C-alpha positions in Angstrom: -7.0 47.2 26.0 -7.2 46.1 29.7 -5.7 49.4 30.8 -8.1 51.4 28.7 -11.1 49.4 30.0 -9.8 49.9 33.6 -9.4 53.7 33.0 -12.9 54.0 31.6 -14.4 52.1 34.5 -12.5 54.2 37.0 -13.6 57.4 35.3 -17.2 56.3 35.2 -17.1 55.4 38.9 -15.6 58.8 39.8 -18.3 60.5 37.8 -21.1 58.6 39.4 -19.7 59.2 42.8 -19.5 62.9 42.2 -23.1 63.0 41.1 -24.2 61.0 44.2 -22.3 63.3 46.5 -23.7 66.4 44.9 -27.3 65.0 45.1 -26.8 64.2 48.8 -25.5 67.7 49.5 -28.4 69.2 47.6 -31.0 67.2 49.6 -29.5 68.1 52.9 -29.2 71.8 52.1 -32.9 71.9 51.0 -34.1 70.3 54.3 -31.7 71.7 56.9 -33.2 73.8 59.7 -30.4 74.1 62.2 -26.9 72.8 62.9 -28.0 70.2 65.3 -27.7 66.5 64.5 -26.1 66.6 60.9 -26.2 63.4 58.8 -23.2 61.0 59.3 -20.0 62.3 57.7 -21.4 65.8 57.2 -21.0 69.2 58.8 -23.4 72.1 58.7 -22.7 75.9 58.9 -25.4 78.6 59.0 -24.8 82.3 58.7 -27.8 84.4 59.8 -27.9 88.0 60.9 -24.1 88.3 61.0 -23.8 85.2 63.3 -22.3 81.9 62.2 -23.4 78.6 63.7 -21.5 75.4 63.2 -22.4 71.8 63.9 -20.4 69.7 66.2 -17.0 68.5 64.9 -17.3 70.8 61.9 -13.9 71.4 60.2 -12.3 74.8 60.7 -12.9 76.0 57.0 -16.6 75.6 57.5 -17.0 79.2 58.8 -15.1 80.5 55.8 -17.0 78.4 53.3 -20.4 79.6 54.5 -19.4 83.2 53.9 -18.1 82.5 50.4 -19.9 82.4 47.1 -22.8 80.0 46.6 -22.3 76.7 44.7 -20.3 73.5 44.9 -16.6 73.5 45.8 -13.9 71.2 47.1 -12.3 72.0 50.4 -8.9 70.8 51.6 -7.7 71.1 55.2 -5.3 69.2 57.5 -5.0 66.4 55.0 -8.8 66.0 54.8 -10.9 66.6 51.7 -14.5 67.8 51.7 -17.1 68.5 49.1 -19.2 71.6 50.1 -22.4 73.2 48.9 -23.4 76.8 49.8 -26.9 78.0 49.2 -29.1 81.0 50.3 -32.3 80.2 52.2 -34.9 82.9 53.4 -32.4 85.5 54.6 -29.7 83.1 55.7 -26.9 81.2 54.1 -26.4 77.5 54.6 -23.3 75.4 53.9 -23.1 71.6 54.1 -19.7 69.9 53.9 -19.3 66.1 53.2 -16.2 64.1 54.3 -14.9 62.4 51.2 -12.7 59.8 53.0 -15.2 56.9 52.7 -15.7 57.7 49.0 -11.9 57.8 48.5 -11.5 54.4 50.3 -14.1 53.0 47.9 -12.1 54.4 44.9 -8.9 52.8 46.3 -10.7 49.4 46.6 -11.9 49.8 43.0 -8.3 50.6 41.9 -7.0 47.5 43.7 -9.8 45.4 42.2 -9.1 46.7 38.7 -5.3 46.1 39.0 -6.0 42.6 40.2 -8.4 42.0 37.3 -5.9 43.4 34.8 -3.0 41.4 36.1 -5.2 38.3 36.0 -6.2 39.2 32.5 -2.7 39.8 31.4 -1.6 36.4 32.9 -4.5 34.7 31.1 -3.6 36.5 27.8 0.1 35.5 28.2 -0.9 31.9 28.9 -3.2 31.8 25.9 -0.6 33.4 23.7 2.0 30.8 24.7 -0.4 27.9 24.2 -1.6 29.3 20.8 1.9 30.1 19.6 3.1 26.6 20.5 0.2 25.1 18.8 0.8 27.2 15.7 4.6 26.5 15.7 4.2 22.8 16.3 3.3 22.0 12.6 6.2 24.1 11.5 8.6 22.3 13.8 7.3 19.0 12.6 7.7 20.1 9.0 11.2 21.3 9.6 12.1 18.0 11.4 10.6 16.0 8.5 12.6 18.1 6.0 15.8 17.6 7.8 15.2 13.9 8.1 14.4 13.7 4.4 17.6 15.6 3.5 19.7 13.4 5.9 18.1 10.1 4.5 18.6 11.3 0.9 22.2 12.3 1.6 22.9 8.9 3.1 21.3 7.1 0.2 23.3 9.2 -2.4 26.6 8.9 -0.6 27.1 5.2 -1.4 26.4 5.3 -5.1 28.4 8.5 -5.5 31.4 6.8 -3.8 31.1 3.8 -6.1 30.8 6.1 -9.2 33.8 8.1 -8.1 35.9 5.0 -7.5 35.0 3.6 -10.9 35.8 6.8 -12.7 39.1 7.0 -10.9 40.0 3.5 -12.0 39.1 4.2 -15.6 41.0 7.5 -15.6 44.2 5.7 -14.5 44.2 3.4 -17.5 47.0 4.2 -19.8 45.5 2.7 -22.9 42.8 5.4 -23.2 43.2 8.2 -25.7 43.9 11.7 -24.4 40.3 13.1 -25.0 38.7 10.2 -23.2 41.1 10.5 -20.3 40.4 14.2 -20.0 36.7 13.5 -19.9 37.1 10.8 -17.3 39.2 13.2 -15.2 36.3 15.7 -15.4 33.9 13.0 -14.2 36.2 12.3 -11.3 36.2 16.0 -10.3 32.5 16.3 -10.7 31.7 13.3 -8.6 34.1 14.6 -5.9 32.4 18.0 -5.9 28.9 16.3 -5.8 30.0 14.2 -2.9 31.2 17.3 -1.0 27.7 18.9 -1.6 26.1 15.8 -0.2 28.3 15.9 2.8 27.5 19.6 3.4 23.7 18.8 3.1 24.1 16.0 5.5 25.9 18.1 8.0 23.3 20.9 7.7 20.4 18.5 8.3 22.1 16.6 11.1 22.3 17.8 14.8 26.0 17.2 15.1 26.6 20.6 16.5 24.0 20.4 19.3 25.3 21.6 22.7 24.9 18.3 24.3 27.5 16.7 22.0 30.2 19.2 22.5 33.7 18.5 23.8 37.0 20.4 24.1 38.5 20.9 20.6 42.1 22.0 20.0 41.8 24.4 17.1 45.5 24.5 16.4 45.6 20.8 15.9 42.5 20.9 13.8 43.8 23.7 11.6 47.1 21.9 11.0 45.1 18.8 10.1 43.0 20.7 7.6 46.1 22.4 6.0 47.8 19.1 5.6 44.8 17.7 3.8 45.2 20.4 1.2 48.9 20.0 0.8 48.9 18.0 -2.4 46.3 20.2 -4.1 48.1 23.4 -3.1 51.5 22.0 -4.3 50.0 21.1 -7.7 49.2 24.8 -8.1 52.3 26.2 -6.5 50.3 27.7 -3.6 51.6 27.9 -0.1 49.3 26.9 2.7 50.6 27.7 6.2 49.4 27.7 9.8 50.5 30.5 12.1 50.0 30.4 15.9 50.1 33.9 17.3 49.5 32.7 20.8 52.2 30.1 21.4 51.7 30.2 25.2 47.9 30.5 25.1 45.2 27.9 25.2 43.5 27.5 21.8 40.7 25.1 22.9 37.0 25.7 22.4 33.9 23.7 23.4 32.3 22.3 20.3 31.7 19.5 17.8 35.0 18.6 16.1 33.6 17.4 12.8 31.5 20.5 12.4 34.3 22.9 13.3 36.7 21.0 11.0 34.1 21.3 8.2 33.9 25.1 8.8 37.7 25.6 8.6 37.9 23.2 5.7 35.3 25.2 3.8 37.2 28.5 4.4 40.5 27.0 3.3 38.9 25.4 0.2 37.3 28.7 -0.6 40.6 30.5 -0.3 42.4 28.0 -2.5 39.7 28.3 -5.2 40.2 32.0 -5.4 44.0 32.0 -5.0 46.3 32.5 -7.9 49.3 30.2 -8.7 52.2 31.2 -6.5 50.0 32.8 -3.9 49.7 32.1 -0.2 46.8 30.9 2.0 47.4 31.6 5.7 45.5 30.1 8.6 46.2 32.3 11.6 45.1 31.5 15.2 45.0 33.9 18.1 43.4 34.4 21.5 42.1 37.6 23.0 40.7 37.3 26.5 38.0 34.6 26.5 37.8 34.5 22.7 39.7 32.3 20.2 39.9 33.5 16.6 40.8 31.6 13.4 41.6 33.8 10.4 41.9 32.4 6.8 43.5 34.9 4.5 44.5 34.6 0.8 46.2 36.9 -1.7 43.9 36.0 -4.6 41.1 37.7 -6.5 39.6 39.3 -3.4 36.0 40.4 -2.9 33.9 43.5 -2.5 33.1 44.0 1.2 29.5 45.0 0.2 29.0 41.5 -1.0 30.1 39.8 2.2 26.7 39.3 3.7 25.3 37.9 0.4 28.1 35.3 0.2 26.8 33.6 3.4 23.4 32.9 1.8 22.9 29.4 0.5 23.7 28.8 -3.2 25.2 32.3 -3.5 28.8 32.6 -4.6 31.2 35.2 -5.7 33.2 35.5 -9.0 36.8 35.0 -9.6 37.3 31.2 -9.1 40.9 30.7 -10.2 40.9 26.9 -9.8 38.3 26.4 -12.5 35.9 24.6 -10.1 32.2 25.3 -10.0 30.9 27.0 -6.9 27.8 25.4 -5.3 27.3 28.2 -2.7 26.8 25.9 0.3 30.2 26.1 2.0 30.1 29.6 3.4 26.4 29.2 4.4 27.4 26.0 6.3 30.3 27.9 8.0 27.8 30.6 9.2 25.4 28.0 10.6 28.2 26.1 12.4 29.7 29.3 13.9 26.2 30.5 15.1 25.6 27.1 16.6 28.8 27.5 18.6 27.7 31.0 19.8 30.5 32.6 17.8 30.6 35.1 14.9 32.4 35.5 11.6 33.7 38.6 9.9 34.8 39.3 6.4 37.3 41.8 5.0 39.1 42.3 1.7 39.1 44.2 -1.5 39.0 43.3 -5.2 42.4 42.1 -6.3 43.8 42.2 -2.8 42.6 38.9 -1.4 39.9 38.0 1.2 40.1 37.6 5.0 37.5 35.4 6.9 37.8 35.4 10.7 35.9 33.0 13.0 35.5 34.2 16.6 34.6 31.5 19.1 34.4 31.6 22.9 37.2 29.7 24.5 36.6 26.5 26.5 34.7 27.0 29.7 33.1 30.3 28.6 
């Protein structure tokens, strides 16, 4: 809008100047008697009885202009520009030329003034936009902070009674004097409370700022992945599933800058997801590698697999795929949490696989110091 307004003002000024110039030329032509003492900035040429008279300091094209056709015209010579008017008067022809340099300087000053005004207007508009956007975003930021605080507080309050409930259910399930059906139901309660506690932990981690850059420190991914795999050893053995860690860069550094609890939760979620989709006798592999300034962690299974077209959907909260072989219920938070943690660490995650051929999740993170 500022550019359009400036262009309109400039065009209007040029039009007004042109009319003023033509009016001045017309007035001088109507009153001129000889070539002596022309008005400032003007030159006069008179052709009479085959003789051409020129005023002092008249430009060279003046003699040619006066013998040309009548009317207004623009004349260019030696880098100078003139506006000329040729008219017939009582058996003679008169030409008046006006030097346009002062008018052009005025136009240049107008252009500079318009540019300055537009830059000032743009700066003011940008400042107003920043102030208004911050003012508009402030309530949203406050609402988001309040929401996170509520989720964190609620998760903290739920964690303690869930732990007590889980412990009591475990103690009851271990009693040998219970009948088989009651024992099976108590085992289900133990599994449900464990799953619910994991959901609460995920919500707490999502709401917290544990993966803020200011809290980062060097994290050895090889040690972290081995620790995660060991935590699943008993569960994997009970289903005859092999969980192994492979380091493809034995001489390379597998350290990244990050928040260890958050990164551990990300790898934990991927391994847990792989076990839930793995078949008895299958293998879950956690493979680490380094390429340049990037460290990758790949979790692959040989289970039910997935359709690559569903990969992006799986990272949405409360979305999950089919084919859970472990009989557990999917809450759809784990992979969404993984995406948030990876994004917070300036990394990326890719998915590959096919139905019936397993799934491959790969986390790419910048190495320490990059």
